[in-house]
LUMRO-23627 format. One record per residue (C-alpha): residue in one letter; z, y, x. Coordinates in steps of 0.5 Angstrom, whole numbers, padded with zeros to 4 digits, always signed. Layout:
# residues N
AZYX;...
END
This chain:
# residues 102
M+0000+0001+0000;S-0002+0007+0004;Q+0002+0013+0002;K+0000+0019+0000;L+0003+0025+0005;K+0001+0032+0002;V+0005+0038+0006;T+0005+0046+0003;P+0009+0050+0006;T+0013+0056+0003;Q+0016+0063+0006;D+0022+0060+0007;G+0021+0051+0009;A+0016+0047+0006;I+0014+0042+0000;I+0013+0035+0002;T+0010+0031-0003;V+0010+0024-0002;N+0006+0019-0008;G+0008+0024-0013;F+0014+0026-0012;N+0016+0033-0008;I+0022+0033-0004;T+0024+0042-0002;I+0026+0043+0005;T+0029+0050+0006;V+0029+0053+0012;K+0035+0058+0014;P+0038+0061+0021;T+0044+0058+0023;M+0049+0064+0022;E+0055+0064+0028;P+0061+0069+0027;P+0060+0074+0029;R+0064+0076+0036;T+0067+0082+0037;M+0063+0086+0042;V+0066+0090+0048;E+0062+0096+0045;E+0065+0095+0038;V+0072+0095+0041;K+0070+0102+0045;S+0067+0105+0038;K+0074+0103+0034;L+0078+0107+0039;A+0073+0112+0039;E+0079+0117+0039;H+0083+0115+0045;L+0078+0112+0050;D+0080+0117+0055;M+0086+0114+0056;L+0084+0106+0057;S+0080+0101+0061;I+0077+0096+0056;T+0072+0090+0059;E+0070+0084+0059;E+0075+0078+0062;A+0075+0070+0061;E+0081+0071+0057;G+0077+0076+0051;I+0076+0083+0050;I+0083+0087+0055;V+0084+0093+0053;R+0089+0097+0059;P+0092+0105+0059;T+0089+0109+0064;S+0096+0113+0063;Y+0102+0114+0059;L+0100+0113+0051;G+0107+0116+0048;R+0110+0113+0042;D+0105+0115+0037;K+0098+0114+0041;F+0101+0106+0042;A+0102+0105+0035;S+0095+0108+0034;I+0092+0104+0039;A+0097+0097+0037;A+0094+0097+0029;L+0087+0098+0032;I+0088+0092+0036;R+0091+0088+0031;E+0084+0089+0026;L+0080+0087+0032;G+0084+0080+0032;G+0088+0082+0039;N+0095+0083+0041;Y+0099+0087+0046;I+0102+0083+0052;S+0108+0086+0056;A+0108+0085+0063;G+0110+0091+0067;K+0104+0094+0071;E+0100+0089+0067;S+0100+0090+0061;R+0095+0090+0055;F+0091+0089+0049;I+0087+0083+0049;I+0083+0081+0044;P+0080+0074+0044;K+0072+0073+0044;G+0070+0071+0038;
END
């Protein structure tokens, strides 16, 4: 018995017809979870950039104060970092905010 096969392309996939039976295939791009990028962090912290060093390292995006922030600015920056999924690591001169990579 020979099978009758027909492939009809569509905008987002194809319709494959085998012996009169249709199989519809839809192709969708794979969506990766959004990553927090350095530019996004800089944009979010734009008003404080003159007091911060922002780099991407193995453990994530590192935000380090370059000068004394004071209580109010520190609290404002910490709140923005938490919105991005990060936290503060208190380690003396090595203290920093860390935002994990997506």
